[in-house]
C-alpha positions as protocol buffer text, in pm:
chain_id: "A"
residue {
  index: 1
  type: UNK
  ca { x: 703 y: 1500 z: -1560 }
}
residue {
  index: 2
  type: UNK
  ca { x: 744 y: 1161 z: -1718 }
}
residue {
  index: 3
  type: UNK
  ca { x: 498 y: 867 z: -1636 }
}
residue {
  index: 4
  type: UNK
  ca { x: 744 y: 690 z: -1391 }
}
residue {
  index: 5
  type: UNK
  ca { x: 742 y: 1004 z: -1162 }
}
residue {
  index: 6
  type: UNK
  ca { x: 341 y: 984 z: -1139 }
}
residue {
  index: 7
  type: UNK
  ca { x: 290 y: 944 z: -740 }
}
residue {
  index: 8
  type: UNK
  ca { x: 63 y: 638 z: -691 }
}
residue {
  index: 9
  type: UNK
  ca { x: 56 y: 641 z: -327 }
}
residue {
  index: 10
  type: UNK
  ca { x: 33 y: 1001 z: -197 }
}
residue {
  index: 11
  type: UNK
  ca { x: 92 y: 921 z: 170 }
}
residue {
  index: 12
  type: UNK
  ca { x: 415 y: 732 z: 137 }
}
residue {
  index: 13
  type: UNK
  ca { x: 516 y: 933 z: -205 }
}
residue {
  index: 14
  type: UNK
  ca { x: 576 y: 591 z: -412 }
}
residue {
  index: 15
  type: UNK
  ca { x: 558 y: 668 z: -776 }
}
residue {
  index: 16
  type: UNK
  ca { x: 483 y: 435 z: -1077 }
}
residue {
  index: 17
  type: UNK
  ca { x: 849 y: 399 z: -1146 }
}
residue {
  index: 18
  type: UNK
  ca { x: 919 y: 252 z: -809 }
}
residue {
  index: 19
  type: UNK
  ca { x: 631 y: 6 z: -845 }
}
residue {
  index: 20
  type: UNK
  ca { x: 738 y: -91 z: -1192 }
}
residue {
  index: 21
  type: UNK
  ca { x: 1076 y: -163 z: -1082 }
}
residue {
  index: 22
  type: UNK
  ca { x: 971 y: -365 z: -797 }
}
residue {
  index: 23
  type: UNK
  ca { x: 712 y: -593 z: -1014 }
}
residue {
  index: 24
  type: UNK
  ca { x: 982 y: -633 z: -1274 }
}
residue {
  index: 25
  type: UNK
  ca { x: 1260 y: -713 z: -1029 }
}
residue {
  index: 26
  type: UNK
  ca { x: 1110 y: -941 z: -816 }
}
residue {
  index: 27
  type: UNK
  ca { x: 801 y: -1050 z: -998 }
}
residue {
  index: 28
  type: UNK
  ca { x: 595 y: -984 z: -674 }
}
residue {
  index: 29
  type: UNK
  ca { x: 230 y: -962 z: -592 }
}
residue {
  index: 30
  type: UNK
  ca { x: 34 y: -637 z: -499 }
}
residue {
  index: 31
  type: UNK
  ca { x: 109 y: -762 z: -109 }
}
residue {
  index: 32
  type: UNK
  ca { x: 473 y: -793 z: -169 }
}
residue {
  index: 33
  type: UNK
  ca { x: 481 y: -446 z: -352 }
}
residue {
  index: 34
  type: UNK
  ca { x: 337 y: -306 z: -26 }
}
residue {
  index: 35
  type: UNK
  ca { x: 591 y: -458 z: 186 }
}
residue {
  index: 36
  type: UNK
  ca { x: 874 y: -368 z: -30 }
}
residue {
  index: 37
  type: UNK
  ca { x: 777 y: -24 z: -103 }
}
residue {
  index: 38
  type: UNK
  ca { x: 545 y: 89 z: 165 }
}
residue {
  index: 39
  type: UNK
  ca { x: 272 y: 148 z: -90 }
}
residue {
  index: 40
  type: UNK
  ca { x: -70 y: 158 z: 74 }
}
residue {
  index: 41
  type: UNK
  ca { x: 81 y: 165 z: 440 }
}
residue {
  index: 42
  type: UNK
  ca { x: 30 y: 536 z: 488 }
}
residue {
  index: 43
  type: UNK
  ca { x: -233 y: 716 z: 708 }
}
residue {
  index: 44
  type: UNK
  ca { x: -523 y: 648 z: 469 }
}
residue {
  index: 45
  type: UNK
  ca { x: -444 y: 264 z: 499 }
}
residue {
  index: 46
  type: UNK
  ca { x: -444 y: 206 z: 133 }
}
residue {
  index: 47
  type: UNK
  ca { x: -790 y: 345 z: 47 }
}
residue {
  index: 48
  type: UNK
  ca { x: -691 y: 597 z: -250 }
}
residue {
  index: 49
  type: UNK
  ca { x: -422 y: 370 z: -372 }
}
residue {
  index: 50
  type: UNK
  ca { x: -495 y: 9 z: -337 }
}
residue {
  index: 51
  type: UNK
  ca { x: -705 y: -72 z: -667 }
}
residue {
  index: 52
  type: UNK
  ca { x: -434 y: 94 z: -859 }
}
residue {
  index: 53
  type: UNK
  ca { x: -162 y: -97 z: -706 }
}
residue {
  index: 54
  type: UNK
  ca { x: -369 y: -419 z: -775 }
}
residue {
  index: 55
  type: UNK
  ca { x: -418 y: -316 z: -1144 }
}
residue {
  index: 56
  type: UNK
  ca { x: -51 y: -213 z: -1208 }
}
residue {
  index: 57
  type: UNK
  ca { x: 81 y: -527 z: -1056 }
}
residue {
  index: 58
  type: UNK
  ca { x: -165 y: -743 z: -1297 }
}
residue {
  index: 59
  type: UNK
  ca { x: -88 y: -506 z: -1583 }
}
residue {
  index: 60
  type: UNK
  ca { x: 314 y: -557 z: -1524 }
}
residue {
  index: 61
  type: UNK
  ca { x: 282 y: -925 z: -1527 }
}
residue {
  index: 62
  type: UNK
  ca { x: 272 y: -992 z: -1175 }
}
residue {
  index: 63
  type: UNK
  ca { x: 99 y: -1288 z: -993 }
}
residue {
  index: 64
  type: UNK
  ca { x: -279 y: -1252 z: -998 }
}
residue {
  index: 65
  type: UNK
  ca { x: -435 y: -1067 z: -705 }
}
residue {
  index: 66
  type: UNK
  ca { x: -637 y: -1325 z: -486 }
}
residue {
  index: 67
  type: UNK
  ca { x: -840 y: -1299 z: -176 }
}
residue {
  index: 68
  type: UNK
  ca { x: -587 y: -1426 z: 39 }
}
residue {
  index: 69
  type: UNK
  ca { x: -292 y: -1188 z: -46 }
}
residue {
  index: 70
  type: UNK
  ca { x: -488 y: -882 z: -142 }
}
residue {
  index: 71
  type: UNK
  ca { x: -401 y: -541 z: 35 }
}
residue {
  index: 72
  type: UNK
  ca { x: -644 y: -448 z: 313 }
}
residue {
  index: 73
  type: UNK
  ca { x: -766 y: -133 z: 436 }
}
residue {
  index: 74
  type: UNK
  ca { x: -673 y: -9 z: 763 }
}
residue {
  index: 75
  type: UNK
  ca { x: -841 y: 248 z: 977 }
}
residue {
  index: 76
  type: UNK
  ca { x: -655 y: 562 z: 1044 }
}
residue {
  index: 77
  type: UNK
  ca { x: -425 y: 544 z: 1362 }
}
residue {
  index: 78
  type: UNK
  ca { x: -559 y: 750 z: 1647 }
}
residue {
  index: 79
  type: UNK
  ca { x: -352 y: 817 z: 1967 }
}
residue {
  index: 80
  type: UNK
  ca { x: -487 y: 625 z: 2291 }
}
residue {
  index: 81
  type: UNK
  ca { x: -380 y: 709 z: 2650 }
}
residue {
  index: 82
  type: UNK
  ca { x: -240 y: 441 z: 2851 }
}
residue {
  index: 83
  type: UNK
  ca { x: -543 y: 506 z: 3102 }
}
residue {
  index: 84
  type: UNK
  ca { x: -789 y: 419 z: 2831 }
}
residue {
  index: 85
  type: UNK
  ca { x: -590 y: 104 z: 2755 }
}
residue {
  index: 86
  type: UNK
  ca { x: -585 y: 13 z: 3125 }
}
residue {
  index: 87
  type: UNK
  ca { x: -947 y: 67 z: 3162 }
}
residue {
  index: 88
  type: UNK
  ca { x: -963 y: 385 z: 3363 }
}
residue {
  index: 89
  type: UNK
  ca { x: -1261 y: 617 z: 3282 }
}
residue {
  index: 90
  type: UNK
  ca { x: -1214 y: 997 z: 3192 }
}
């Protein structure tokens, strides 16, 4: 297995190679890598790969990470019934 086949985002199965290609092609920030590749958008919401993506983008010469465009954590999605949304009690 080459380094480029190393999986960075396990939830979306995004590899190091995909992230490298995206940063080199578009000179993009961590946020744009997330939007272009879906890295960090899986069920964990970036909890396992966010810092790695930030570091990779920085090492590959992408724009510096700023507080305004950094990746954010998202809570896991849980199903909710329409009754709960409508205010019905169980």
